C-alpha positions in Angstrom: 24.3 -40.9 10.9 25.7 -43.1 13.7 27.3 -41.4 16.7 31.2 -41.7 16.4 31.4 -42.2 20.1 29.3 -45.3 19.7 31.8 -46.5 17.1 34.7 -46.0 19.3 33.4 -48.1 22.1 32.1 -50.8 19.7 35.6 -50.8 18.0 37.4 -50.9 21.2 35.2 -54.0 22.3 36.0 -55.7 19.0 39.7 -55.0 19.4 39.6 -56.3 22.9 37.7 -59.5 22.0 40.3 -60.3 19.2 43.2 -59.7 21.6 41.5 -62.2 24.0 41.4 -64.9 21.0 37.8 -64.2 19.5 37.6 -65.9 16.1 36.8 -63.4 13.3 34.4 -65.2 10.6 33.6 -64.0 7.1 30.5 -65.9 6.2 30.6 -64.6 2.4 31.4 -66.8 -0.6 35.0 -67.9 -1.1 35.1 -65.7 -4.2 34.0 -62.6 -2.2 36.5 -63.6 0.5 39.3 -63.8 -2.1 38.6 -60.3 -3.3 39.0 -58.7 0.1 38.7 -59.8 3.8 39.3 -58.3 7.1 42.8 -59.1 8.5 42.9 -62.5 10.2 39.5 -63.4 9.1 38.6 -67.2 8.3 36.1 -67.9 5.6 33.3 -70.1 6.8 30.7 -69.5 4.0 27.1 -69.5 5.3 25.9 -72.8 3.4 29.0 -74.7 4.9 28.9 -73.1 8.4 26.8 -75.8 10.1 29.4 -78.5 9.1 32.5 -76.4 9.6 31.3 -74.9 13.0 31.6 -78.3 14.4 35.5 -78.0 14.4 35.2 -74.5 16.5 35.1 -74.1 20.2 31.6 -72.9 21.4 33.3 -71.2 24.3 35.4 -68.9 22.1 33.7 -65.6 21.1 32.9 -65.4 17.5 32.7 -62.3 15.5 30.7 -62.7 12.1 30.6 -60.4 9.1 29.4 -60.4 5.5 28.6 -58.0 2.7 25.3 -56.5 3.9 24.6 -57.8 7.2 22.0 -60.5 6.2 24.2 -63.5 6.1 26.0 -62.6 9.3 22.7 -62.2 11.1 21.6 -65.6 10.0 25.1 -67.0 10.9 24.7 -65.3 14.4 21.4 -66.8 15.0 22.5 -70.4 13.8 25.7 -70.4 16.0 23.9 -69.2 19.1 21.3 -72.0 18.5 24.1 -74.4 18.1 25.4 -73.4 21.7 28.1 -70.8 20.9 28.3 -68.7 24.1 29.2 -65.3 22.6 28.5 -64.3 19.0 28.9 -60.7 17.8 27.4 -59.8 14.4 29.5 -57.1 12.7 27.1 -56.8 9.9 28.3 -55.3 6.7 31.1 -52.9 5.9 29.0 -49.8 6.6 29.1 -51.1 10.3 32.6 -52.7 10.5 34.8 -50.5 8.2 35.2 -47.7 11.0 36.7 -50.5 13.2 39.4 -51.7 10.5 42.2 -49.9 12.4 41.5 -51.6 15.8 41.1 -55.0 13.9 44.5 -54.4 12.3 46.0 -53.3 15.6 44.7 -56.4 17.3 46.1 -58.7 14.6 49.6 -57.1 15.1 49.6 -58.1 18.8 50.3 -61.6 19.9 47.0 -63.2 21.3 46.9 -63.4 25.2 47.0 -66.8 26.3 43.8 -67.8 28.3 
């Protein structure tokens, strides 16, 4: 299995990025998003990502996730090629579920003004 300490540092980094105003993006379908999504996530389905990402700030860190890591990996590569400075691929639930407490905690705190 994965080292729990590795999870702790990764989850702390995710929480810190969210507190600094990072955007949490779910690249699954609207139907999948409606069933369950991470707190504060926005749904930018992969087929529409190219068009919708034009409305985003490329300087703002972006955290992407999906169901199994395939679509989020594709989204990360695309966003990076489109000039987004910091894109973190959270993968699928196997990777991001241990971080849900930190994600929820970050959502309960007001974002720090840059």
